[in-house]
C-alpha positions, -999 to 999 in steps of 0.1 A, spaced: -379 24 718 -374 47 689 -393 82 693 -400 97 659 -391 135 658 -404 163 644 -386 189 618 -400 222 630 -384 260 628 -349 240 613 -346 215 639 -356 182 648 -376 181 678 -395 150 697 -426 156 711 -436 159 748 -451 126 761 -447 88 752 -477 99 726 -485 73 698 -469 36 691 -467 29 657 -463 -8 648 -444 -32 623 -482 -43 602 -464 -75 589 -453 -87 623 -473 -66 650 -435 -59 666 -438 -21 681 -411 1 659 -418 34 677 -434 62 693 -443 99 680 -458 132 695 -464 167 682 -471 178 723 -451 208 730 -450 220 694 -456 255 691 -479 255 655 -481 290 654 -445 293 653 -441 268 628 -465 285 602 -449 322 610 -410 302 604 -428 289 571 -440 321 558 -409 345 571 -384 322 564 -393 291 536 -416 319 518 -395 347 512 -364 323 500 -385 305 474 -403 334 463 -368 347 450 -360 322 430 -375 318 392 -398 287 380 -363 275 365 -347 273 396 -371 257 414 -375 233 389 -339 224 386 -338 223 427 -366 197 425 -346 179 396 -319 178 420 -337 166 450 -351 135 430 -316 127 417 -303 129 454 -336 108 466 -328 80 438 -295 73 460 -313 66 487 -338 39 476 -322 7 498 -334 24 529 -365 37 519 -379 2 508 -364 -17 540 -391 8 559 -418 3 538 -418 -32 538 -428 -26 576 -455 -8 564 -474 -42 545 -464 -29 517 -447 -58 488 -417 -43 467 -447 -37 437 -467 -15 462 -433 2 477 -426 11 442 -455 27 433 -449 48 466 -414 55 469 -402 59 431 -440 69 421 -434 97 443 -401 108 428 -413 108 394 -432 133 408 -404 155 414 -390 148 383 -422 155 362 -430 191 381 -390 195 375 -395 195 336 -429 217 338 -402 246 343 -397 246 303 -433 256 306 -426 288 325 -404 319 323 -372 318 338 -389 344 368 -401 346 400 -438 348 386 -453 344 355 -481 353 324 -512 341 325 -534 331 292 -538 359 268 -534 399 264 -559 420 255 -559 453 238 -590 480 252 -582 508 230 -584 519 196 -554 539 194 -530 509 214 -522 524 244 -541 508 267 -543 466 271 -544 445 300 -533 410 308 -528 385 340 -501 372 359 -499 352 386 -476 354 414 -470 332 441 -490 337 473 -471 347 508 -480 318 528 -476 283 533 -490 254 524 -500 229 553 -505 192 538 -529 166 560 -520 130 542 -535 96 541 -517 61 557 -516 45 521 -487 59 506 -464 78 529 -438 88 504 -459 97 470 -487 116 489 -460 139 505 -439 145 473 -466 146 448 -478 178 471 -446 191 477 -433 191 438 -461 212 427 -463 239 460 -422 246 455 -422 249 421 -451 277 428 -425 292 455 -445 283 482 -432 264 516 -448 238 533 -460 218 564 -462 186 562 -485 162 590 -484 127 574 -512 98 589 -492 88 623 -496 54 613 -468 52 584 -450 84 595 -417 70 605 -416 62 564 -421 97 558 -397 115 585 -370 92 568 -374 105 532 -376 143 550 -343 137 567 -327 129 537 -343 158 523 -333 181 550 -298 168 548 -296 170 515 -292 210 520 -310 215 483 -340 231 495 -338 267 509 -347 265 550 -379 267 560 -391 248 529 -403 220 543 -413 209 580 -428 178 592 -455 168 623 -450 129 632 -485 134 649 -513 150 656 -520 181 639 -532 198 673 -544 240 667 -521 242 630 -552 251 613 -563 279 642 -533 295 627 -541 294 589 -549 328 569 -557 338 537 -524 337 519 -522 300 528 -533 266 511 -544 233 527 -548 204 510 -559 170 524 -562 135 516 -582 110 531 -619 102 541 -645 121 531 -663 128 567 -623 137 581 -625 159 551 -658 178 557 -642 185 593 -612 203 586 -633 220 557 -658 232 579 -633 244 603 -639 285 616 -604 299 603 -609 282 571 -639 293 569 -634 331 579 -606 337 562 -616 319 531 -580 295 532 -582 274 495 -586 244 503 -581 213 479 -596 179 489 -591 145 478 -617 117 491 -614 84 492 -646 75 471 -668 48 453 -647 43 423 -661 19 393 -650 1 368 -677 -13 338 -674 -36 316 -684 -28 281 -713 -52 271 -696 -57 238 -670 -77 256 -669 -117 259 -646 -143 271 -619 -151 250 -618 -111 239 -584 -98 247 -606 -76 265 -623 -99 291 -590 -107 304 -578 -70 302 -609 -64 327 -600 -98 352 -567 -84 355 -572 -51 360 -598 -60 391 -575 -81 406 -545 -53 406 -569 -27 420 -579 -53 451 -544 -65 458 -520 -38 452 -511 -22 483 -541 -45 501 -565 -29 483 -559 5 503 -561 32 475 -582 64 472 -585 51 436 -596 16 444 -622 -4 427 -653 -2 451 -677 -9 422 -677 -31 392 -704 -30 372 -709 -59 345 -738 -71 319 -762 -85 334 -760 -119 316 -725 -123 319 -726 -115 355 -716 -156 368 -692 -155 346 -669 -126 354 -674 -135 394 -659 -170 383 -633 -158 363 -625 -128 391 -626 -159 419 -604 -177 402 -578 -149 392 -578 -135 431 -572 -173 446 -537 -174 425 -525 -143 446 -502 -150 474 -509 -132 507 -481 -133 535 -449 -113 543 -440 -87 518 -397 -98 520 -411 -134 504 -404 -131 467 -437 -147 458 -461 -129 480 -480 -107 457 -501 -89 481 -490 -77 521 -511 -69 550 -531 -38 555 -510 -11 571 -520 -17 608 -544 -34 628 -568 -5 634 -570 -5 597 -580 -45 594 -609 -36 619 -624 -7 603 -626 -27 566 -642 -55 589 -667 -31 601 -675 -18 566 -679 -47 550 -701 -61 579 -727 -32 567 -722 -46 526 -729 -75 536 -764 -67 548 -774 -60 513 -752 -82 492 -735 -114 494 -694 -129 498 -684 -147 465 -648 -151 471 -627 -145 503 -632 -145 541 -636 -120 568 -620 -138 595 -596 -165 577 -563 -155 554 -539 -185 545 -508 -159 549 -471 -169 536 -439 -166 564 -461 -147 585 -489 -147 611 -523 -137 602 -532 -126 634 -496 -106 645 -501 -90 609 -523 -68 596 -539 -97 571 -570 -101 547 -581 -119 525 -596 -103 492 -630 -101 496 -653 -99 468 -690 -92 471 -720 -96 448 -750 -73 449 -781 -80 422 -801 -54 432 -776 -20 428 -808 0 422 -825 -7 453 -796 -8 483 -778 28 486 -754 11 509 -732 -1 482 -728 32 468 -725 49 499 -699 23 525 -662 23 514 -643 -5 528 -606 8 519 -591 -25 517 -592 -54 490 -628 -55 488 -649 -50 457 -686 -56 447 -699 -70 418 -725 -54 399 -752 -61 369 -761 -31 347 -785 -39 315 -774 -15 289 -747 15 291 -774 38 297 -776 23 330 -745 13 338 -737 49 335 -765 56 358 -748 33 384 -714 46 383 -734 82 388 -748 71 422 -714 69 438 -725 106 438 -686 116 427 -658 94 421 -616 98 418 -617 75 386 -637 56 369 -625 31 342 -645 19 310 -633 -19 294 -647 -22 258 -634 -27 220 -666 -8 208 -655 34 207 -694 41 206 -694 28 237 -666 42 252 -676 77 237 -710 76 252 -697 65 286 -672 92 290 -693 120 275 -724 112 299 -703 101 333 -675 128 330 -702 145 351 -691 124 381 -657 109 379 -626 135 380 -607 111 356 -619 81 332 -599 56 322 -605 39 286 -590 5 283 -587 -16 256 -560 -41 237 -546 -8 221 -533 4 254 -529 -22 277 -494 -26 275 -487 3 284 -515 17 301 -507 30 342 -541 13 351 -572 25 373 -553 34 397 -523 54 388 -529 94 388 -503 108 367 -483 137 375 -491 159 348 -531 153 352 -554 165 377 -561 142 407 -594 148 423 -630 145 414 -664 160 426 -691 154 449 -676 126 474 -642 125 458 -640 161 474 -644 182 450 -605 191 445 -574 191 422 -540 179 431 -514 178 406 -526 183 370 -493 197 358 -497 237 348 -530 237 364 -520 219 397 -490 250 401 -513 276 391 -536 260 426 -505 281 449 -502 316 425 -524 344 434 -541 358 395 -540 392 396 -551 411 366 -530 440 351 -536 467 327 -518 498 316 -500 507 285 -481 477 261 -446 490 276 -453 493 304 -464 457 306 -440 448 288 -413 458 311 -433 445 346 -438 410 331 -406 405 305 -426 397 277 -433 415 249 -466 428 244 -479 442 210 -478 479 203 -450 483 228 -423 505 218 -394 492 208 -362 489 215 -330 496 194 -309 471 196 -276 487 186 -271 460 162 -281 433 148 -303 411 175 -287 377 159 -250 392 167 -263 393 201 -252 361 231 -282 350 251 -272 380 276 -270 407 258 -304 404 243 -332 432 257 -369 417 257 -384 445 229 -350 447 210 -368 455 176 -355 451 144 -371 467 115 -360 453 78 -359 466 44 -387 463 19 -395 435 -8 -415 438 -39 -438 406 -42 -443 396 -80 -461 370 -98 -433 353 -109 -422 349 -73 -455 334 -64 -452 311 -96 -415 299 -88 -423 292 -51 -452 270 -63 -430 247 -83 -401 246 -59 -425 236 -28 -451 216 -50 -482 239 -39 -502 245 -66 -536 257 -50 -555 271 -71 -552 305 -56 -514 308 -65 -516 301 -97 -524 326 -129 -549 317 -152 -573 312 -120 -609 325 -131 -613 345 -91 -645 346 -96 -667 332 -66 -632 331 -42 -620 350 -18 -593 363 -35 -593 394 -62 -562 378 -81 -533 356 -79 -525 355 -42 -488 349 -22 -484 316 -2 -483 323 31 -456 297 35 -439 320 9 -444 354 26 -425 336 59 -398 324 43 -394 357 24 -396 373 59 -370 347 73 -351 360 45 -356 393 56 -349 395 93 -322 366 92 -286 381 91 -273 354 72 -234 369 65 -212 352 87 -215 329 122 -236 341 153 -249 333 183 -277 321 172 -278 282 170 -308 271 152 -343 276 145 -360 260 169 -399 259 157 -428 282 148 -453 293 171 -488 303 165 -485 312 130 -513 332 115 -521 348 79 -543 380 80 -543 400 48 -538 383 12 -510 390 -4 -509 400 -44 -484 407 -71 -473 444 -65 -475 441 -26 -441 455 -6 -436 439 28 -412 448 54 -410 426 87 -406 443 125 -386 420 142 -391 420 180 -374 403 208 -404 387 230 -394 364 257 -361 347 269 -362 312 285 -333 291 295 -321 256 284 -307 237 309 -276 213 295 -289 178 287 -279 160 320 -258 123 300 -256 94 324 -243 74 296 -214 89 275 -227 73 245 -263 93 248 -235 125 243 -248 145 215 -229 176 198 -244 202 213 -246 189 250 -216 210 261 -232 251 246 -245 272 270 -277 283 256 -311 292 262 -344 296 238 -354 329 224 -388 340 208 -395 366 186 -430 385 173 -424 384 137 -447 408 119 -452 409 85 -463 446 76 -473 459 38 -469 494 23 -504 502 40 -489 498 72 -518 466 80 -501 436 95 -503 399 68 -495 375 91 -478 367 125 -461 344 143 -438 337 172 -406 318 160 -380 302 189 -342 304 181 -317 286 204 -290 311 212 -258 307 226 -244 324 259 -211 342 261 -185 315 265 -163 321 302 -130 336 289 
């Protein structure tokens, strides 16, 4: 029998002994054995810290992001092999798409986040603060990659997505990972890791894999490491309480299975689009991945007077779902991941049935297509009804991790909100309603107990990713029972692997350290007009002080006529009594346009390709006729701009072949008293030198 291998310290290694046998979830046939016995966990952790971590820390955010993008493109060429293995986990094609291509999508999404970071190994976090009257002492925050390893202990239900959604974030942050997938489906994770390692895209030591028990892995973590866990609340509690994690104050992110709920607004009636959307969403949540999703709908709350109709509609919808061999084109629900998982679900449902009744499905029998119901880990969808949710604790505490949901009544939106909270914290809740007032009340009052809330109606249903689909740029996690952690979340997720440090000093010194120009820092003599410099030639702090421009009443009136902006404050015949102004005042946009006229070198073609936009534009002091303005124009920050990858030549656009970067410039508009009347950050696209 095939023996899975672990990837540790740059080598594929089989664990000692026979280990655990893994089975085809559809046929029950043994597939492989796996073991981590004999693996030196301390050495694996040391290898990650001393080999993988330094290599990743030396890379900039943009280099790491492009690494993720290259990895995503590579894995997309290997989809057929991944799908073939995924079917053996009991997953249908739709299930596998979520797991495999959803996981690869996380790589792409996090790769795109590089544009939110500087082309540095670290980044500035948030605003800077001036602490002195003389403008010589200031403070800001920086974020640097931790010097440890990210240890990911993952669940069995998404062997690909569960790994890729986590490592995408820690790799972008600059930390290596040791991945320990759930053993039962680790053969699929191993296949993906083999392709990652074979590609040679990641620096050595960036990724290690344990297909089996974690052993004493957590005995070797320290405060520079990060541990993440996805799975049951009880296992998460045991890991979070590990003495080493407590003693070393190791960051621990937990995403636990929870009693997620869906609520039907009492405005929705049969015949409304939202009614059909509600039924369809529940059927999808119960049958996709055979209900084995941490975000799965476990509790269904509906108005009491619609309970009978809901039960009937749901039963009809579930009966139309064909169950069986995932390879069969008509099958829409496969098996659970294994016999053990099926036994656990049955045990949990037995507890629920002490206070609830089964209104659809069977615990013991299920009709399957092109498969054997007993050899494979098949289970019927099970819809339960509990008519006394206030008197029943189990329905808010016991989760059957499979195709199981319980329908319950409520009277009034206040009661629906209160019932949703009885789950003591969930990953996700959905409210289906066409009434914005109901949606608003539910969201604001229920948000304390749910990590994510989907507001589902006819307007968004067609393009909505659904109740159970976390998105890479939004946080995935929840309070209380759901673990209290947050995964992904775009920039928020990346910061989980970075150390935030307050930085104090002079503006000039902090500019040199951060490579972001800080207000009041000394400018640099550029030697020539900054617009005549190529991207590589520009230095942070290059500064141009322009000539003065006299503002006249005629200028302001002409701009009003040209722009059509005849706001009363810009008119000469306005009575300014009771206004904020003394006399006719210049348009802010006129001042900004005037600024461009002063700092732009417009006499010949230069490396500046175009104006890319304006950020943080503020007008801080009125400009009147007779004021004289000049501009302090400073190179603030430089960001790379990757060439667009064009797979179809028809999509090629002029400029796609030009090497270029984005330059941010601080524009300060200063009057004759040396006071700033306006400030902005403008962005230009600047060409790089062409190879000779």
